[in-house]
VOLUMTI-704465 format. One record per residue (C-alpha): residue in one letter; y, x, z. Coordinates in steps of 0.1 Angstrom, whole numbers, plus 5000, padded with zeros to 4 digits. Example, Ala and Ser with C-alpha at 12.3 -4.5 7.8 and 13.67 -1.06 7.14 Angstrom:
% VOLUMTI-704465
A495551235078
S498951375071
END
This chain:
% VOLUMTI-704465
M500050005000
P502650275009
R502050434975
R502950114956
F506350074974
P508150334953
K506750184922
R507949834932
Q511349984940
S511550154907
L510649824889
L513349654909
K515949914900
E514949894863
Y515049514865
S518449514881
A519849764856
L518549544827
A520049234842
I523349394849
S523549544814
A522749204798
F525149024821
G527849264812
A527449164775
I526648794779
V529348724804
F531848734775
N530248404763
I532448234788
G534948254760
G532847994743
I534147744769
F537547784753
A536047734718
G534447424732
R537747304747
T539247354712
A536347164697
V537246864718
L540346844696
L538046774667
N537546434683
K541146344673
I540546414636
Q536946284635
P538145934624
F539746094593
L536946334586
P533646164597
W531646464586
I533446704609
F530646724636
L528146774609
I529847084596
F531047224630
P527647344642
L526847474607
L529947694608
L529047824643
T525447884633
V525948044599
R528848254612
G526548374639
D523748454614
I526048674592
S527448834624
G523848904634
I523149084600
L526349284604
T525749394640
G522049454635
N522649684605
L525649844620
G523949924653
T520850064635
S522950264611
L525050414639
H521950514658
L520450674626
G523750844616
T524050664583
I527350524594
K530050714612
P531750554642
S535150594626
F537250434599
R538250774584
Q536050924557
N533150694565
T529950694546
K529150494514
R526750284535
F529750154556
Y531550014526
E528249874512
L527649684544
L531249544545
S530849424508
L527449274516
I528849074545
L531648934524
M529248834496
L526848674520
S529648484537
F530748334504
Y527348244492
D526548084525
S529747884525
V528547744492
F525147664508
V526947484536
T529047274512
I526147164491
I523847084520
S526546904540
T527346694509
L523746604505
I523346504541
C526546294540
L525046104510
I521746064528
M523245954561
K525945744542
I528845934558
S532145894541
M533246224525
E535046394496
F533246694480
L536546874472
S537646854509
I534346994522
L534347264496
V537947384502
I537847354540
T534447534543
I535147824520
T538647874534
T537247874570
F534448114562
F536648364543
I539448384569
G536948384597
T534748654581
V537748894574
I538948864610
S535348894624
L534549194602
F537449394615
L536949304652
T533149364651
V533449704634
V536249814658
F534249704689
S530949864677
F532650194671
F534350174705
V531050104723
F529150374704
N531850634709
H531750564747
N528050614750
G527250244750
D524550074730
P525949844702
D522549674701
V523049544736
Y526849474737
T528149404702
Y526449074691
P526648894725
I530348974729
M531348924693
S529248604689
T531648454715
V534748594699
N533448464665
D532848114680
I536448104692
I537748244659
I535748004637
T536547704658
I540347774658
V540247854620
F538247544613
F540647314632
L543747474618
T542347464583
C541647094586
I545147034600
F546747244573
Y545047074543
R545046724559
P542946584531
W543246224545
K547046254540
T548046514514
K546846674482
L547047034496
S543247074492
L543847034455
Y547147224449
A546647504475
G542947504483
L541547534448
P543647834439
L542648014471
V538947924465
S539248064430
F540748384443
I537848424468
F535348354440
L536948624417
L536948874446
I533248814453
M532348844416
F534249174415
L532249314444
Q529049184428
V529849364395
Y531049684413
W527849714433
I525549574406
K523249874406
N523449954443
G520049934460
F521249854495
I523349554482
K520549424460
L517949454488
G520349304513
L521049004491
K517448964482
Q516248974518
S519148794534
L519948504511
P516648324513
P516648334552
L520348224552
L519547934530
V516647834553
T518847874584
T521647664568
I519047384562
I517847424598
A521447424611
A522047104592
G519546954616
T521847064645
G524746904628
S522746584621
I521946564658
L525546584668
V526546324642
T523746094653
F524746124690
E528546154685
N528845864710
L527546114736
L530346354727
Q532946074729
A531545944762
V530946284778
P533246534761
I532346804786
V529046834767
L531046954737
V533047184759
V529847374770
L528147354736
P529447684720
S528647884752
V525147734755
L524447824718
S525948174722
T524048244754
V520548164740
G521448344708
A522748654728
Q519648664750
N517348674721
S519548904699
I519349174726
I515549144725
A515449134687
N518049414682
T516449654707
T513049584693
T514149644657
T515949974667
K512850094684
L510750004654
H513150194631
L513150504654
G509350494657
T509350454695
L507550124692
E504450054673
P504449724653
K501649564674
I501549224689
S499749364720
F503049514731
I504049164742
K501949214773
S503549544784
K506049604811
E508549734785
L508849374772
L508149154802
L510649324824
P513649274801
F512348924793
C512548824830
A515849004835
F517548824806
G516148494817
T517748534851
V521048614835
G520748284815
I520448084847
L523448264863
M525548204832
S524547834833
I526047804868
I529247984856
Y529547764826
S529347444847
L532147564870
L534347684842
A533847364821
V534847144850
A537847364857
I539047364821
Y538246994814
P538346804848
I538846464832
N536546194848
I534446454866
S532646354897
L530346544920
I527246364906
L528346444870
Y528846814879
F525346854894
S523946654865
L525646894841
L524347194860
L520847064858
V521147004821
L522447354814
I519847534834
S516947324820
S518047354784
N518647724787
L515247804803
I513247614778
S515147724748
Y515048094759
L511348074765
I510547944731
V513048154710
S512448484728
S508748474722
L509548414685
A512148694685
F509648974694
L506848834672
T509048794641
A510649144645
V507249314647
L505649114619
T508549154594
Y508649534601
K504849564598
Y504949404564
G507749614550
F510849394555
N514049494573
P514149294605
D517949334607
N518349114577
I515748844586
V515048824624
I518448754639
P519648504612
V516548294614
L516248314652
S519848254660
T519747934639
L516547824655
A518147904689
D521047684680
L518847394668
I516547414698
S519347464723
T521347164709
S518246944709
F517447014745
L521046994755
V521446654740
L518046544752
F518646634788
S522246504786
I520846164776
L518146164802
I520146304831
I523846224825
L523945894806
END
């Protein structure tokens, strides 16, 4: 027995270090509460744009997918030395990656437009194709440009200060991106005001045309580039799949929009809930893919039983519970309208339950998908995070709505 005590103490120290490291990254998801508070404003324009809650989770999810591709490739490249942590005299791979992200963002905005339009027709939701096209592409382009700059700056900063971009960049930037995309989406809708003006025609179409020409220029410029071709080939199919899956998330919110109207605080916590489950699993996926690339982890399913996986799994799960408590307090503080003690504890139970179940399901898939894609010759950075972050959003939203209906209503 005395001999086991140091081992237990060592495990506890390692567990604490992992939990603290993850908490240091995921704690920034509290910013999602502010994105959620901004999203409540969408309730005011929902009568004019009935499809707004269909597209909103699509924007969050797809923006997160592309951010996952960026942070995954950027983190791996920084570790391998194929990208320098500096804007000056950087490598060719750095500019290839930036161009790839811009192209993926444009193509995915087209996917979102087409799929949203089809769902509106199926669900008989009033819409105008031109409005959806212009608002979606404008939101994506502006959001991507801002996100690219901030993500690269932050990744370089973390790497230059002996931090691990795989641990910190995606969790922190996913929250920042949620805030950015929510604000840009809201302001874009207000600017074009398709229910009142023709700006989507006179200003929106020229902007969309400019973006299209820019993407075509990049496509022609890099036409023979192997990294770009492989990135598009491996990323576009998963992004199309994730967009379709994300449409399910939007359909859930549209179907249960009465819940968002009756209990707006659910919308306040939604971005943080999605970001947290996505961040928990992105850390597992990113660290796993980096270890696979470096050769420190063999692509075998049996590794799932090892301490190296189970310890961080438990540590990140604990952080999820802690963050659920923090979100409930912040949500009530920032949106105290019609909040009672019973409603608060109901909300807390909803957050903890939905996080635990979602994390358990998605984290298991994260490791398995990373190992299997690498084993069969694919780049996990282009596939794992986009697919899993979308599944995480769909699963998290489903359980959040389900528990809200069962416990709050």
